[in-house]
VEXNURO-467637 format. One record per residue (C-alpha): x, y, z; residue in three letters; chain; residue number from 1. Coordinates in nm, 4 decimals. Layout:
% residues N
c1=X	c2=Y	c3=Z	residuo=ALA	cadena=A	num=NUM
...
//
This chain:
% residues 181
c1=0.0284	c2=0.0408	c3=-0.0042	residuo=MET	cadena=A	num=1
c1=0.1501	c2=0.3538	c3=-0.0728	residuo=PRO	cadena=A	num=2
c1=0.1880	c2=0.5531	c3=0.1321	residuo=ALA	cadena=A	num=3
c1=-0.1255	c2=0.7842	c3=0.2570	residuo=SER	cadena=A	num=4
c1=-0.2353	c2=1.0810	c3=-0.0398	residuo=ARG	cadena=A	num=5
c1=-0.3727	c2=1.2579	c3=0.2590	residuo=VAL	cadena=A	num=6
c1=-0.1863	c2=1.4969	c3=0.5458	residuo=ASN	cadena=A	num=7
c1=-0.3995	c2=1.4072	c3=0.8475	residuo=VAL	cadena=A	num=8
c1=-0.1219	c2=1.6523	c3=1.0091	residuo=ARG	cadena=A	num=9
c1=-0.2542	c2=1.9907	c3=0.8315	residuo=GLU	cadena=A	num=10
c1=-0.5703	c2=1.8548	c3=0.8040	residuo=LEU	cadena=A	num=11
c1=-0.5829	c2=1.8074	c3=1.1791	residuo=GLN	cadena=A	num=12
c1=-0.3802	c2=2.1153	c3=1.3034	residuo=ALA	cadena=A	num=13
c1=-0.6199	c2=2.3998	c3=1.2826	residuo=PRO	cadena=A	num=14
c1=-0.9049	c2=2.1458	c3=1.4521	residuo=LEU	cadena=A	num=15
c1=-0.6656	c2=2.0804	c3=1.7158	residuo=LYS	cadena=A	num=16
c1=-0.5800	c2=2.4784	c3=1.7502	residuo=GLU	cadena=A	num=17
c1=-0.9525	c2=2.5592	c3=1.6916	residuo=ARG	cadena=A	num=18
c1=-1.0705	c2=2.2576	c3=2.0214	residuo=TYR	cadena=A	num=19
c1=-0.7417	c2=2.3973	c3=2.2378	residuo=ARG	cadena=A	num=20
c1=-0.8581	c2=2.7592	c3=2.2094	residuo=ALA	cadena=A	num=21
c1=-1.2783	c2=2.7228	c3=2.2321	residuo=ASP	cadena=A	num=22
c1=-1.2545	c2=2.3622	c3=2.3620	residuo=PRO	cadena=A	num=23
c1=-1.7043	c2=2.3904	c3=2.3377	residuo=GLY	cadena=A	num=24
c1=-1.6388	c2=2.3454	c3=1.9709	residuo=ALA	cadena=A	num=25
c1=-1.5056	c2=2.0001	c3=2.0034	residuo=ALA	cadena=A	num=26
c1=-1.8320	c2=1.8965	c3=2.1350	residuo=ASN	cadena=A	num=27
c1=-2.0563	c2=1.7422	c3=1.9061	residuo=ILE	cadena=A	num=28
c1=-2.4099	c2=1.5952	c3=1.9065	residuo=VAL	cadena=A	num=29
c1=-2.4116	c2=1.2994	c3=1.6398	residuo=LEU	cadena=A	num=30
c1=-2.7647	c2=1.1725	c3=1.5702	residuo=ARG	cadena=A	num=31
c1=-2.9142	c2=0.8526	c3=1.3720	residuo=VAL	cadena=A	num=32
c1=-3.2723	c2=0.8562	c3=1.3033	residuo=ARG	cadena=A	num=33
c1=-3.4632	c2=0.6109	c3=1.1725	residuo=ASN	cadena=A	num=34
c1=-3.6230	c2=0.6253	c3=0.8064	residuo=ALA	cadena=A	num=35
c1=-3.9113	c2=0.5629	c3=0.6488	residuo=GLN	cadena=A	num=36
c1=-3.9628	c2=0.2094	c3=0.5586	residuo=SER	cadena=A	num=37
c1=-4.2486	c2=-0.0445	c3=0.5066	residuo=ASP	cadena=A	num=38
c1=-4.4070	c2=-0.0687	c3=0.8213	residuo=LEU	cadena=A	num=39
c1=-4.5762	c2=-0.3865	c3=0.7584	residuo=ASP	cadena=A	num=40
c1=-4.2461	c2=-0.5489	c3=0.7452	residuo=ASP	cadena=A	num=41
c1=-4.1593	c2=-0.6396	c3=1.1501	residuo=PRO	cadena=A	num=42
c1=-3.7437	c2=-0.7859	c3=0.9689	residuo=LEU	cadena=A	num=43
c1=-3.6867	c2=-0.5440	c3=0.7856	residuo=HIS	cadena=A	num=44
c1=-3.6289	c2=-0.1594	c3=0.9076	residuo=CYS	cadena=A	num=45
c1=-3.3605	c2=0.1334	c3=0.7697	residuo=SER	cadena=A	num=46
c1=-3.1971	c2=0.4316	c3=0.9312	residuo=VAL	cadena=A	num=47
c1=-3.0224	c2=0.7158	c3=0.8081	residuo=SER	cadena=A	num=48
c1=-2.7462	c2=0.9714	c3=1.0071	residuo=PRO	cadena=A	num=49
c1=-2.8487	c2=1.2848	c3=1.0012	residuo=ASP	cadena=A	num=50
c1=-2.4402	c2=1.3539	c3=0.8907	residuo=SER	cadena=A	num=51
c1=-2.4894	c2=1.2135	c3=0.5574	residuo=SER	cadena=A	num=52
c1=-2.7336	c2=1.0907	c3=0.2669	residuo=GLU	cadena=A	num=53
c1=-2.6647	c2=0.7365	c3=0.3547	residuo=ALA	cadena=A	num=54
c1=-2.9511	c2=0.5426	c3=0.4657	residuo=ILE	cadena=A	num=55
c1=-2.8529	c2=0.1446	c3=0.6282	residuo=TRP	cadena=A	num=56
c1=-3.0559	c2=-0.1468	c3=0.5922	residuo=GLN	cadena=A	num=57
c1=-3.0684	c2=-0.3612	c3=0.9008	residuo=SER	cadena=A	num=58
c1=-3.3120	c2=-0.6100	c3=0.9587	residuo=GLY	cadena=A	num=59
c1=-3.4014	c2=-0.9494	c3=1.2197	residuo=ALA	cadena=A	num=60
c1=-3.1242	c2=-1.1649	c3=1.2717	residuo=HIS	cadena=A	num=61
c1=-3.1999	c2=-1.5148	c3=1.0815	residuo=SER	cadena=A	num=62
c1=-3.1897	c2=-1.6366	c3=1.4043	residuo=GLY	cadena=A	num=63
c1=-3.4984	c2=-1.5209	c3=1.5794	residuo=VAL	cadena=A	num=64
c1=-3.6993	c2=-1.5254	c3=1.2658	residuo=GLY	cadena=A	num=65
c1=-3.5195	c2=-1.2518	c3=1.0437	residuo=GLY	cadena=A	num=66
c1=-3.5018	c2=-1.3552	c3=0.6440	residuo=ALA	cadena=A	num=67
c1=-3.0693	c2=-1.2882	c3=0.7402	residuo=GLY	cadena=A	num=68
c1=-3.0743	c2=-1.0970	c3=0.3928	residuo=ASP	cadena=A	num=69
c1=-2.9501	c2=-0.7464	c3=0.5606	residuo=VAL	cadena=A	num=70
c1=-2.7156	c2=-0.7158	c3=0.8762	residuo=ALA	cadena=A	num=71
c1=-2.8764	c2=-0.6880	c3=1.1890	residuo=CYS	cadena=A	num=72
c1=-2.8160	c2=-0.4529	c3=1.4002	residuo=SER	cadena=A	num=73
c1=-2.5742	c2=-0.6557	c3=1.6384	residuo=ALA	cadena=A	num=74
c1=-2.3649	c2=-0.6318	c3=1.2869	residuo=ASP	cadena=A	num=75
c1=-2.3256	c2=-0.2723	c3=1.2676	residuo=ILE	cadena=A	num=76
c1=-2.2635	c2=-0.2344	c3=1.6080	residuo=LEU	cadena=A	num=77
c1=-1.9351	c2=-0.4723	c3=1.5065	residuo=LEU	cadena=A	num=78
c1=-1.9242	c2=-0.3018	c3=1.2397	residuo=GLY	cadena=A	num=79
c1=-1.8867	c2=0.0354	c3=1.3384	residuo=ALA	cadena=A	num=80
c1=-1.6133	c2=-0.0980	c3=1.5965	residuo=LEU	cadena=A	num=81
c1=-1.4475	c2=-0.2232	c3=1.2820	residuo=VAL	cadena=A	num=82
c1=-1.4909	c2=0.0591	c3=1.0809	residuo=ALA	cadena=A	num=83
c1=-1.3395	c2=0.3387	c3=1.3372	residuo=CYS	cadena=A	num=84
c1=-1.0584	c2=0.0984	c3=1.4704	residuo=GLN	cadena=A	num=85
c1=-0.9491	c2=0.0915	c3=1.1155	residuo=GLU	cadena=A	num=86
c1=-0.9980	c2=0.4333	c3=0.9953	residuo=VAL	cadena=A	num=87
c1=-0.8189	c2=0.5428	c3=1.3633	residuo=THR	cadena=A	num=88
c1=-0.5455	c2=0.3272	c3=1.2413	residuo=LEU	cadena=A	num=89
c1=-0.4772	c2=0.4509	c3=0.9531	residuo=ARG	cadena=A	num=90
c1=-0.5678	c2=0.8254	c3=1.0656	residuo=MET	cadena=A	num=91
c1=-0.2687	c2=0.7709	c3=1.3397	residuo=VAL	cadena=A	num=92
c1=-0.0501	c2=0.5417	c3=1.0639	residuo=ALA	cadena=A	num=93
c1=-0.0601	c2=0.8467	c3=0.8296	residuo=ALA	cadena=A	num=94
c1=0.0367	c2=1.0995	c3=1.0539	residuo=ALA	cadena=A	num=95
c1=0.2830	c2=0.9234	c3=1.1354	residuo=MET	cadena=A	num=96
c1=0.3995	c2=0.8902	c3=0.7820	residuo=SER	cadena=A	num=97
c1=0.4221	c2=0.4882	c3=0.8654	residuo=ILE	cadena=A	num=98
c1=0.3133	c2=0.3208	c3=0.4900	residuo=GLU	cadena=A	num=99
c1=0.0633	c2=0.0387	c3=0.6052	residuo=ILE	cadena=A	num=100
c1=0.1351	c2=-0.2727	c3=0.3711	residuo=GLU	cadena=A	num=101
c1=-0.1471	c2=-0.4953	c3=0.4884	residuo=LEU	cadena=A	num=102
c1=-0.4494	c2=-0.4385	c3=0.7432	residuo=LEU	cadena=A	num=103
c1=-0.6669	c2=-0.6832	c3=0.8303	residuo=GLU	cadena=A	num=104
c1=-0.9600	c2=-0.5888	c3=1.1822	residuo=ILE	cadena=A	num=105
c1=-1.2263	c2=-0.8879	c3=1.2767	residuo=GLU	cadena=A	num=106
c1=-1.4857	c2=-0.8327	c3=1.5189	residuo=ALA	cadena=A	num=107
c1=-1.6812	c2=-1.0758	c3=1.6776	residuo=THR	cadena=A	num=108
c1=-1.9579	c2=-1.0934	c3=1.9025	residuo=GLY	cadena=A	num=109
c1=-2.1215	c2=-1.3553	c3=2.1450	residuo=THR	cadena=A	num=110
c1=-2.4686	c2=-1.3758	c3=2.2708	residuo=LEU	cadena=A	num=111
c1=-2.7766	c2=-1.5923	c3=2.3410	residuo=ASP	cadena=A	num=112
c1=-3.0472	c2=-1.5256	c3=2.1651	residuo=LEU	cadena=A	num=113
c1=-3.2537	c2=-1.7082	c3=2.3910	residuo=ARG	cadena=A	num=114
c1=-3.2582	c2=-1.3709	c3=2.6050	residuo=GLY	cadena=A	num=115
c1=-3.3341	c2=-1.1944	c3=2.3182	residuo=THR	cadena=A	num=116
c1=-3.6596	c2=-1.4222	c3=2.2413	residuo=LEU	cadena=A	num=117
c1=-3.7921	c2=-1.4191	c3=2.5977	residuo=GLY	cadena=A	num=118
c1=-3.6939	c2=-1.7876	c3=2.6141	residuo=VAL	cadena=A	num=119
c1=-3.5417	c2=-1.7775	c3=2.9732	residuo=SER	cadena=A	num=120
c1=-3.4900	c2=-1.4962	c3=3.2059	residuo=ARG	cadena=A	num=121
c1=-3.1876	c2=-1.5636	c3=3.3166	residuo=ASP	cadena=A	num=122
c1=-3.0072	c2=-1.5108	c3=3.0158	residuo=VAL	cadena=A	num=123
c1=-2.8854	c2=-1.2010	c3=2.9236	residuo=PRO	cadena=A	num=124
c1=-3.0501	c2=-0.9499	c3=2.6307	residuo=VAL	cadena=A	num=125
c1=-2.7624	c2=-0.8307	c3=2.4860	residuo=GLY	cadena=A	num=126
c1=-2.3851	c2=-0.9377	c3=2.3288	residuo=MET	cadena=A	num=127
c1=-2.2293	c2=-1.1082	c3=2.6359	residuo=GLN	cadena=A	num=128
c1=-1.8431	c2=-1.0868	c3=2.4656	residuo=ALA	cadena=A	num=129
c1=-1.6676	c2=-0.8593	c3=2.2448	residuo=ILE	cadena=A	num=130
c1=-1.3951	c2=-0.9699	c3=2.0775	residuo=GLU	cadena=A	num=131
c1=-1.1683	c2=-0.7401	c3=1.8090	residuo=CYS	cadena=A	num=132
c1=-0.8671	c2=-0.8509	c3=1.6699	residuo=ARG	cadena=A	num=133
c1=-0.6696	c2=-0.6413	c3=1.4466	residuo=THR	cadena=A	num=134
c1=-0.3447	c2=-0.7558	c3=1.2241	residuo=HIS	cadena=A	num=135
c1=-0.1513	c2=-0.4701	c3=1.0534	residuo=VAL	cadena=A	num=136
c1=0.1771	c2=-0.4968	c3=0.8503	residuo=THR	cadena=A	num=137
c1=0.3842	c2=-0.1958	c3=0.7956	residuo=VAL	cadena=A	num=138
c1=0.6428	c2=-0.1447	c3=0.5834	residuo=LYS	cadena=A	num=139
c1=0.9500	c2=-0.1592	c3=0.7517	residuo=ASP	cadena=A	num=140
c1=1.1766	c2=0.1474	c3=0.8603	residuo=ASP	cadena=A	num=141
c1=1.3937	c2=0.0187	c3=1.0670	residuo=GLY	cadena=A	num=142
c1=1.2263	c2=0.1723	c3=1.3985	residuo=ARG	cadena=A	num=143
c1=0.9947	c2=-0.0695	c3=1.5768	residuo=PRO	cadena=A	num=144
c1=0.9088	c2=0.1662	c3=1.8590	residuo=ASP	cadena=A	num=145
c1=0.7042	c2=0.3168	c3=1.6167	residuo=ARG	cadena=A	num=146
c1=0.5529	c2=0.0779	c3=1.5021	residuo=ALA	cadena=A	num=147
c1=0.4671	c2=-0.0652	c3=1.8535	residuo=GLN	cadena=A	num=148
c1=0.3108	c2=0.2647	c3=1.9185	residuo=ARG	cadena=A	num=149
c1=0.0722	c2=0.3088	c3=1.6538	residuo=LEU	cadena=A	num=150
c1=-0.0797	c2=0.0076	c3=1.7706	residuo=LEU	cadena=A	num=151
c1=-0.0853	c2=0.1377	c3=2.1306	residuo=GLU	cadena=A	num=152
c1=-0.2130	c2=0.5286	c3=1.9258	residuo=ASN	cadena=A	num=153
c1=-0.4840	c2=0.2882	c3=1.7367	residuo=ALA	cadena=A	num=154
c1=-0.6104	c2=0.1336	c3=2.0400	residuo=GLU	cadena=A	num=155
c1=-0.5963	c2=0.4835	c3=2.2058	residuo=ARG	cadena=A	num=156
c1=-0.8257	c2=0.7035	c3=2.0331	residuo=TYR	cadena=A	num=157
c1=-1.0280	c2=0.4592	c3=1.8657	residuo=CYS	cadena=A	num=158
c1=-1.3918	c2=0.6184	c3=1.9836	residuo=VAL	cadena=A	num=159
c1=-1.6205	c2=0.2753	c3=1.9686	residuo=ILE	cadena=A	num=160
c1=-1.3958	c2=0.0699	c3=2.1360	residuo=LEU	cadena=A	num=161
c1=-1.3717	c2=0.3263	c3=2.4376	residuo=ASP	cadena=A	num=162
c1=-1.7063	c2=0.3604	c3=2.4073	residuo=THR	cadena=A	num=163
c1=-1.7313	c2=-0.0191	c3=2.4357	residuo=LEU	cadena=A	num=164
c1=-1.5018	c2=-0.0828	c3=2.7160	residuo=ARG	cadena=A	num=165
c1=-1.5582	c2=0.1934	c3=2.8954	residuo=SER	cadena=A	num=166
c1=-1.9547	c2=0.2506	c3=2.9144	residuo=GLY	cadena=A	num=167
c1=-2.1435	c2=0.5399	c3=2.8186	residuo=VAL	cadena=A	num=168
c1=-2.4860	c2=0.5902	c3=3.0212	residuo=GLN	cadena=A	num=169
c1=-2.8271	c2=0.5548	c3=2.8149	residuo=VAL	cadena=A	num=170
c1=-3.0790	c2=0.7244	c3=2.8439	residuo=THR	cadena=A	num=171
c1=-3.4351	c2=0.5801	c3=2.6367	residuo=SER	cadena=A	num=172
c1=-3.8351	c2=0.7535	c3=2.6248	residuo=THR	cadena=A	num=173
c1=-4.0904	c2=0.5320	c3=2.4741	residuo=PHE	cadena=A	num=174
c1=-4.4259	c2=0.7429	c3=2.4188	residuo=GLU	cadena=A	num=175
c1=-4.7130	c2=0.6047	c3=2.2766	residuo=ILE	cadena=A	num=176
c1=-5.0166	c2=0.7952	c3=2.0787	residuo=ASP	cadena=A	num=177
c1=-5.3858	c2=0.5775	c3=1.9449	residuo=THR	cadena=A	num=178
c1=-5.5600	c2=0.7193	c3=1.6596	residuo=VAL	cadena=A	num=179
c1=-5.8940	c2=0.5703	c3=1.6438	residuo=SER	cadena=A	num=180
c1=-5.9688	c2=0.3505	c3=1.3366	residuo=SER	cadena=A	num=181
//
């Protein structure tokens, strides 16, 4: 893989300066909403982030009765981890002028579907474990300490990895309206 075409340090320098001068400017809110989909189909949905025009299709996993034709929400969660780890690692490598020759990232999640199906109240609904494996081969520049720093920084700065490891307060509200038919 060739050296990065993007000068990450140059891109980030004005942002870092802005956030140092005005820490409040670094606080952002990300929002994803459900997108219009067929309400008669309980096995599929669409979601869209406010930050782009993307629409992601999702559906129930085949292990709970879904068709298995699109990613389930757990796939999307694991995909977010893989995507964040890859982008973070690649940006750190570019900032450090380290050339990546090979990059493989795999996330696996373990869960017991009896929880989400209500088969057993003793089984948690969510994932019991997530494992993320990252394998990177870099061009040898004679300084192996830099390669180690690359991995440490990529692990340190991955937003999704840190969120999953540290946990975050999640609030959820449900409202219901009724209409007469």
